[in-house]
N, C-alpha and C positions, 0 to 999 in steps of 0.2 A: 088186259094180257092177251096177247095174239096166240089162236089155237095153234096146235099140231097140224100139219099140213094134211087134210085128208084126201089130196088127190094126188094120187103117185104118177110120176112121170109116164109118158107113153113107152110100152115094152115094143121091141122089135115086130112082135106081130100086129099090133097097135100100129105102128108106125108104117107099115106096109100098109094095111088096109087104108089109112087115109091118104097116102100115095095112089094107091089104085081108083079111091074114088076121084082125085081130081086128075085120072088119066095118067099116071105117070108111073113109069115101071120102077122097081126093086132094085135098082142098079148096083153093083159091089161097093160103088164109092159113095152113093147116097146111104147104103147099110152102115159102111165104116164111120162115115159124118156122124149118123145116128148114135153109134155104139159111142163114140168119142164124146157127143154130147150127153148121153147119159151119164157117164162118168163125170162130167164138168158140169152140168146144170147150167150156167150162165158162162159162156167163152167168148172170146174174137176168133176169127178166123185163123191166124197165129197158133194160138193156143189148141184148136181143135187140129189144126196141120202136126205140130208137134206131138199130141197124144196119139194120132195116127201113127206117125213114123216111128214113137216109141213101142208100140205096139207089133210093128213090120208086117201089118196086114196087108198094106197096098199101095202102091205108089202114087200120090196125089200130092199136087202143086196147091200152094197158099190160093192161089188165083181160082183155082177151080172149086177149093173149099168155100170160098167166099161167095162164089156165083151157087152154090148147091143151097150154102144158109140162105141165102139172099132170096131164091125161089121160093124155100119153103117159108119164110118169112112172109113174101107175097101172098103166099097161099092161106098163112095164119095158121100151119103147122106150129111155127115157131113164132118168136115175136123178136122185135129189134129193140135194144137198149143205147142210148148214146151215154155215155161217160163224162162226166166233167173233166177227163183229159183228151175229149172228141177222140175217142175210139168206139167203133162200134162192137156191141157184144149182142151176142143170141141167147133167148131164153128157150129152152125146151119144154117150158110148160105155159102151156096156152090158156090155162083156168085163169078166173079172175083173181087177181093177188097183188099186193104191194110189192115195192122193192126195196132194200135198204143197201144202199151201197156205200162200201167204205172207200173212202176216197184216199187215203193212205197206202192201201195194198191194191186197190181196183177191183175189188170183188163185190159181186152182189148176193144178198141174200133173200128169199122170198120171206114174206111174211103173209099169212094168210089172217086177216082180223074181217071175218064175215061182218060183225056189229058196227067196225068205222065204217065199211065199204057202204051197209046199207043208211047209217046216218048220213053220210056225202050224197048219197043217191036221191035219197028223201029230201035233202035240203037243195039238190038241184033240181028238183020236179018243181019245188015253187020258185026257184028263180030263173029268169029270162036274161039272156043276153043277146043285145039288139043285133038282128043280121047273121045270126049265129043258131045252129041246132047243136046242142049236145051229143054226141055218140056215141062215146065212151071214156070210160076214166082210167087216167094211169097217172098213179102215185108212185113219188119214187122219194124215200127221205135220203137226204146224205149225211152222211155221218162220219166220224172217224173213231177208231179202238178207245177205249178208254187205258187210263194208264195201268190197272190192274191185268189189262184184255194183254195189253202189248207185253209185259213182263211174265206173261203165263207162258 
């Protein structure tokens, strides 16, 4: 069974620190994008833009939001997730974890299972892929809600 998430998402202050570490300013747009991501966890640029507009915090275009999210993913502050419907989602949590993707509702959920990750890493240490070096592990379970969950 997967453990409860021991890694809280980065606060606004931690986010500011990460930006500073990368030589970036904590602009109002970057901060509202992070605030929206704190509410959403995993989201597309459209979802983040909608969240920002609902809050009425600042005017921002979807293109600007996408550029900010992409820049943060390039810096490994966030990560990218490509869904089965070929839409780019971003993940606020950069710690090592597994994703459960609900292919009917197009939503992600974090699964923290250190035991499974250790088993996979241990196995890969003994496994060679000719011409390649494994740099990272990215696991995504693709699922759909059970009947019980749909009816709830």
